[in-house]
Phi, psi and omega in degrees: 000142178270139178280132178260116184272115181238158178256113182289162175295154184296130180279155177298147179300144176083010179232061176274022185294327181298321181291317179299323182293324182279355177078018179243144176274146181290144176271128182282127179249121180296139179235159176283141183243156174280163178303134178087357182259154170222085191244133173237122179264136175263109183247117182282141172257121184253148179268111180269165176275172183294327181274006175082005178282127182205147180290337181238036184293154180268123182301322182294320178291321178300318180295321179294318180296320180296323179295319179296319179297320181294317181294322178294328182281327187264346186294315180302316180296324178293321179294321180296316180295325181293317180294319180297323182292326187263347181278155181278144180290128178231162178252120183244158179274163180301322178290318178295324182294321179292320177293318179296323179296320179294319179297319180293321178298321180295315181294323177298316178297318180297316179295321179298318179296317179296317181294323178296319178297316179297317179298321179296318178296316178297321180295320179296314179296318180296318179296319178297317179298315179297324179295314179298316179300321179295319180295324186269348184288150178286121182293144179291144180280144179289154177271083187299318181299338184267358185283137173271099193295327179301335180252004184285149178280167179295320181296322177295320179297315180296317181300310181292327178295317179294322176298315179296317183293334181292342181283346172058039171241154181300320181298313182290322178296319178294325176294319178298318178299318182295323181296308184281339180284351179283351180288143178293163184293334181265010181288142181301330183263013182294324180296318177295321178299316180295322179297315181293323180297316178299314182297311182289330176296318177297321177297318178299316180297320177294319178293325175297322175298322178295319176300319178299316180291341175272359178091010180258075184297311183298318178295321179298315180295316181299318179295314183297322184283353175273356177292133181304141185290342184275348183277159182294326182295338183294335178297333182273346189298305184296319178297318180294318179297316178298320178297315179298315180297322177296313179297317180297317179297319178299317180298315180296321179295316178298317181298317179296318180296320178296319179295319178298319178295321178295321179295330177272000181064037174261080190293319180299315179297322179297317180292323177297321177293320179298322180295329179297335178297331182293339181273353179284141182275063180204121182297325181301314179286328181287333186245288186301305183290324177298312179297319178299316182292316180296322176297319178294322179294315181298317179295315180295324180294320177298316176296323178296320178297323177295320180291321176301318179296321178297317180294323178296317177297319181295323180293331178294336177081172181093146183296320183296316179294323179295320178294323177294321179297317179296320179299318179295316182293331178291338182285348180281123186284156183298331181281355181286147178293336181261013181299313180298319176297320179297319179295321177296321180296319179298321177298317178296318179298321180295322179290327175295324176295322177296319177297320178296320178297320179296318178296322178295322179293323179294338175275011178062036174251086184297311184295321178298319180294317180293325177298318179296316180296326180292344180261009178297138180284151179296326181295339180291340179056047181240026183299317181293318178298321180296319179297315180295321180298319180299318179298313182291327179296317177295325178294321179297324180300330177283327179295325183298343178293337177073022181241162178296321180296321179295319178295319179296320177295321179296320179297319179298321177295316183293331180290350177288340180274108187269173181297143182096348179279155183301323183259021182299311181298319178298317179298319179294321177298316180294320179300313178300317180297313183292328175298321175293323181294330180303314179297316181294319180297321178298316179295317181293327176298315177297320181295322179294323177299320178292316183295334181293345178292329172087350180267166185299319183297312180292326177295320178293323177294321178296321177297319180295319180295315181292334180290348178287346177287122184289156180295331179285347181285138180302338182267012183296316180299320178296318179296321180294322177297318179295319180299315179298319180296313181292325178293321178296323177295318181293317179294324179297316180299321182285318189268347182300320179298323179298314182291323179295321178296319179297323179293326178296319177296314184294336182296339179290333169086352180270169185297318183295315180295321179294320178295324178294321179296320179296317179296323179294316182291332180291352177291339179275106189278169180296139181099346178279160186298323184262013183299314183295321178295320179297319180294321178298318179294320181297315179297324179294315181290324178296318178295324178296320178296318181296322178296319179297323183283323188262349182299323178300323178296318182289321179296318180297320180296320180291328177295317177299320182293322179294330180277357178091002179264081185289327180296318179292324179297317181295319180295321181291319182289333181288355176287343178276114189276160178300145180092348179279160185299323183263010184297317181296319179296318181296318181294325178294318179294319180298318179298319180295318182292322178293323177297319178298318178297322179294321178295317180296319179295320179293326180294318180295317179296321179296319179298321179294318178300318182294320179297317180294322180295316179298320180295320180293322183288344181293343178290337173065016175261170179297315179296321181295317180294321178296320177295319179298319179296318180301316182292320181295330180289350179277353179293129183294145179286350180271000182252151179296338183284356180295327178294320177296320180296318179297322180295317179294320179299318179296322181292311182292327177295322178296319177298318180296321181295318180294318178299318179298320180297320180295319180288335183297336181293324184259320187215095181299329180296316179295322179298320180295318179299318180295315184293334181289348176281349183284122184285160183289341181270009179263160180288340182269003187294315183298314180295322180298318181295322178295316179296321179300317179297320179293317182293325178294323177295317180296320180295320179294323180293318178296320179294324178292324179291321183289333180271351181285131180292148181292146180287140179279143179274134178250000000 
């Protein structure tokens, strides 16, 4: 019998017992693997019998073989029936029939043998084809979730572990580790399992690091701590976790510091803290949290600038600026880091409005104060204060009446503010004050009734009544003002006759009468109501006496001046001493007379200069004309003779210029010297300077020609 070599169907993983029983090792057939897998399947090749009986036969091959055998067995009879069906009926003899029968049997046998041979060839080709297809087909993956692991084989564990590890997630890697770690210590594949566990544990630790860099600290720690404690990578777990926790704590601390700086509006410090995140060995803190923090800082800084502007407006003061400041602060959103600062600022702005309302109320502008309070923002949280202020403001309006009834009404209003209210203490203080004022107002009302009589006795009685108001009473200042007014009225009534008598004496106009008037007015002593008026009159009368005494000196001085004797006039006027009534008039006249003397002296000096200049110019030489010009220039510009001096200077300068032009034809150097005597204030000066420049150029040209060597003759 010939042995038929067949490829059995794939056995379930973990059951290679048939191969071991036959004493043959399985032949490893390479299989295709999924990404991340490294899988080798051991597929045994079994030697089957000729009839196809095998312990590990493939049902599909057995079925195919049976079909070929059936076709080989039935084909000759079919051919015979087919030939019989298609042949023509003939009549044969018994001998021929016997020969024909033998021939047919032979052909039938021959056809049967050929068909068997063909069937055998077809069977061989089909079996080979099926074997190759079986070898090349992708083996089916096991259904790992349905496996009952306590009874699963090692190959099944390895196969499912490799499938799980290929997914490259921490969960699947840990599942793969758990699968292969279930093998006993004496298992033949335990060494391979330990190798894979080490490899996959390191992968888990690396994936945990990726989770950490993604900002999933808890997941990273949980993944890392699931690594088996017996593997080498486990030694790194706690150190790695401590490092992650340290980095995370540093990041959170930096973030908190930055947030604290933002709340204080310290933007530079906040940015410095944000930059520190870039130094942390964590992509999550370097990117996501850094970008988030810088965005928050930029947003908070814009809000901070808005709040700074609001505070600046509030510091400028005034209701309009305070309302603008509140509007700006309201624009800061609740999620902003400076929101709490903005709310505190609004409260401060509101309190400034309350202070402004109080100042307006002190100016007795009730409606203005109430209007300010009515514009308080809700965010200022001053509603209760505003209500109490309104009550007290209305109470003050009754106090302004200055009557006992008004004060009693004000006290009644203030008593509406009960204990626990924001302005309760203030209301109690005002009630105490107004109760004291009731007594003072009653006394002042009586005093005013007496003072209205207008005579000295009643005025003194009114002063006595008002003096009963104690200094501790809130109305004491008011009482003192009334007392001063009434005392001034009484003093005026007493001192007015004295001042009127002094004026009668002074009206006579002579020195004796004026001195008597001054003595009379001096009876009004300092501190009296008419003291200042009396002093003004005394200064006026004293000046009048001084004028009477000093006028002869001034008149005599002016007489000397009219006569042309200015020196005597000055001497006479200087007899009026400083502090006297006519001293200023005398000094003004003296200044005019001295100026006149200076002009006259300058005129005389100028005339002398002109005479000397004309005498010098008579020499008609260059030096003489230059000297004449120098002398004429000494004439003062404050004298009328200065015009004559300028005319002579222009004339003599013209003569010098003409002389220089004449000399320039023969000697430019001499011409330049002559022209330099012409002064800058003469009309010929500009032309002289122009000629000097021309002559200097000509002189340089002549000097250059004289120094050039003579040309050689050729």
